[in-house]
ZARO-599680 format. One record per atom (N, C-alpha, C): x, y, z; atom name; residue number from 1. Coordinates in steps of 0.2 Angstrom, whole numbers. Example, Ala and Ser with C-alpha at 12.3 -4.5 7.8 and 13.67 -1.06 7.14 Angstrom:
2
66:-28:39:N:1
62:-22:39:CA:1
66:-16:39:C:1
64:-11:35:N:2
68:-5:36:CA:2
64:0:39:C:2
END
This chain:
85
50:-70:74:N:1
48:-63:76:CA:1
47:-63:84:C:1
51:-58:86:N:2
51:-57:94:CA:2
44:-55:96:C:2
43:-56:102:N:3
37:-53:105:CA:3
37:-45:105:C:3
32:-42:104:N:4
32:-35:104:CA:4
29:-32:110:C:4
32:-27:113:N:5
30:-24:119:CA:5
23:-21:118:C:5
19:-20:123:N:6
13:-17:123:CA:6
13:-10:120:C:6
19:-6:122:N:7
20:1:119:CA:7
21:1:111:C:7
25:-4:109:N:8
26:-5:102:CA:8
20:-6:98:C:8
16:-11:101:N:9
10:-13:98:CA:9
5:-7:98:C:9
4:-4:103:N:10
0:2:103:CA:10
2:7:98:C:10
8:9:98:N:11
11:14:93:CA:11
9:11:86:C:11
10:5:84:N:12
9:2:78:CA:12
2:3:76:C:12
-3:2:80:N:13
-10:3:79:CA:13
-11:10:78:C:13
-8:15:81:N:14
-9:22:80:CA:14
-7:24:73:C:14
-2:21:71:N:15
1:22:64:CA:15
-3:19:59:C:15
-7:14:60:N:16
-11:11:54:CA:16
-15:17:51:C:16
-15:17:45:N:17
-20:22:42:CA:17
-27:20:42:C:17
-32:24:42:N:18
-39:22:42:CA:18
-40:19:36:C:18
-45:14:36:N:19
-47:11:30:CA:19
-54:12:29:C:19
-56:15:23:N:20
-63:17:22:CA:20
-65:11:17:C:20
-70:7:20:N:21
-73:2:16:CA:21
-77:5:10:C:21
-78:0:5:N:22
-82:3:-1:CA:22
-84:-3:-5:C:22
-87:-2:-10:N:23
-89:-8:-15:CA:23
-83:-12:-17:C:23
-78:-9:-18:N:24
-72:-12:-21:CA:24
-67:-14:-17:C:24
-67:-11:-11:N:25
-61:-13:-6:CA:25
-64:-17:0:C:25
-59:-18:4:N:26
-61:-22:10:CA:26
-66:-18:15:C:26
-70:-22:18:N:27
-75:-18:23:CA:27
-71:-15:28:C:27
-74:-10:31:N:28
-71:-6:37:CA:28
-70:-11:43:C:28
-65:-11:46:N:29
-64:-15:52:CA:29
-59:-11:57:C:29
-60:-13:63:N:30
-56:-9:69:CA:30
-49:-11:68:C:30
-45:-5:69:N:31
-38:-6:68:CA:31
-35:-11:73:C:31
-37:-12:79:N:32
-35:-17:83:CA:32
-36:-24:81:C:32
-41:-25:77:N:33
-43:-32:74:CA:33
-38:-33:68:C:33
-37:-28:64:N:34
-32:-28:59:CA:34
-25:-30:62:C:34
-23:-26:67:N:35
-16:-27:69:CA:35
-15:-34:72:C:35
-20:-36:76:N:36
-20:-43:79:CA:36
-19:-48:73:C:36
-23:-48:68:N:37
-23:-52:62:CA:37
-16:-52:59:C:37
-13:-46:58:N:38
-6:-45:55:CA:38
-1:-49:60:C:38
-2:-47:66:N:39
3:-50:71:CA:39
3:-58:71:C:39
-3:-61:71:N:40
-4:-68:70:CA:40
-1:-71:64:C:40
-2:-68:59:N:41
1:-70:52:CA:41
9:-70:52:C:41
11:-64:55:N:42
18:-63:54:CA:42
22:-67:60:C:42
19:-68:66:N:43
23:-71:71:CA:43
22:-79:71:C:43
16:-81:69:N:44
15:-88:69:CA:44
14:-91:62:C:44
14:-87:57:N:45
13:-90:50:CA:45
6:-93:50:C:45
1:-90:53:N:46
-6:-93:53:CA:46
-8:-91:46:C:46
-12:-96:43:N:47
-15:-95:36:CA:47
-20:-89:37:C:47
-21:-85:31:N:48
-25:-80:31:CA:48
-32:-82:33:C:48
-34:-88:30:N:49
-41:-90:31:CA:49
-43:-92:38:C:49
-37:-93:42:N:50
-38:-95:49:CA:50
-38:-89:54:C:50
-37:-83:51:N:51
-37:-77:55:CA:51
-44:-74:55:C:51
-46:-71:61:N:52
-53:-68:61:CA:52
-53:-62:56:C:52
-58:-62:52:N:53
-59:-57:46:CA:53
-53:-58:41:C:53
-50:-64:40:N:54
-44:-65:36:CA:54
-44:-62:30:C:54
-49:-63:26:N:55
-49:-60:19:CA:55
-48:-52:19:C:55
-52:-49:24:N:56
-51:-42:25:CA:56
-44:-40:27:C:56
-42:-43:32:N:57
-35:-42:34:CA:57
-30:-43:29:C:57
-31:-48:25:N:58
-26:-49:19:CA:58
-26:-44:14:C:58
-32:-41:12:N:59
-33:-36:7:CA:59
-30:-29:10:C:59
-31:-28:16:N:60
-28:-22:20:CA:60
-20:-23:20:C:60
-18:-29:21:N:61
-10:-30:21:CA:61
-8:-29:14:C:61
-11:-31:9:N:62
-9:-30:2:CA:62
-8:-22:1:C:62
-13:-18:3:N:63
-13:-11:2:CA:63
-7:-8:6:C:63
-6:-10:12:N:64
-1:-7:16:CA:64
6:-9:13:C:64
7:-15:11:N:65
13:-17:8:CA:65
14:-13:1:C:65
9:-12:-3:N:66
10:-8:-9:CA:66
12:0:-8:C:66
9:2:-2:N:67
10:9:0:CA:67
17:11:3:C:67
20:6:5:N:68
27:6:8:CA:68
26:8:16:C:68
20:6:18:N:69
18:8:25:CA:69
23:4:30:C:69
25:-2:29:N:70
29:-6:33:CA:70
36:-3:34:C:70
39:-2:28:N:71
46:1:28:CA:71
46:8:32:C:71
41:12:31:N:72
41:19:35:CA:72
39:17:42:C:72
35:13:44:N:73
33:12:51:CA:73
39:8:55:C:73
42:4:52:N:74
48:0:55:CA:74
53:6:57:C:74
54:10:52:N:75
59:15:53:CA:75
57:20:59:C:75
51:22:59:N:76
48:26:64:CA:76
48:23:71:C:76
46:16:71:N:77
46:13:78:CA:77
54:12:80:C:77
58:11:76:N:78
65:10:78:CA:78
68:17:81:C:78
66:22:77:N:79
67:29:80:CA:79
64:31:86:C:79
58:29:87:N:80
55:30:94:CA:80
58:26:99:C:80
61:20:98:N:81
64:16:103:CA:81
71:19:105:C:81
74:22:100:N:82
81:25:101:CA:82
80:31:105:C:82
74:34:104:N:83
73:40:108:CA:83
72:39:116:C:83
69:33:117:N:84
67:31:124:CA:84
73:27:127:C:84
78:25:124:N:85
83:22:127:CA:85
88:26:130:C:85
END
C-alpha cells in the first residue's frame, strides 16, 4: 500500500460515518483513531490486537466492509483526485 497524502487521509476521515456506541456494538471512538488503526492494519499488516483499541477498530472495520463503505469511498477518493489533477 502506497503512502497516502495528508489530503487523502483527511478526506478519508471526513467520509467515515459516525459510529454510535451501544451495548451491542463497539464503543464510540474518535474517527482519527479509527483511521490510524485501519491504516496500520492495511499498510503494515499489523495484528488487530497490536493496534490501539484494536477490537473496537476491528468491529468498526467489519461494519464498514459489510456496508460497502470501502468501495464507495475508494471511488469517491479517485474522483476527487481526478478533479484536482
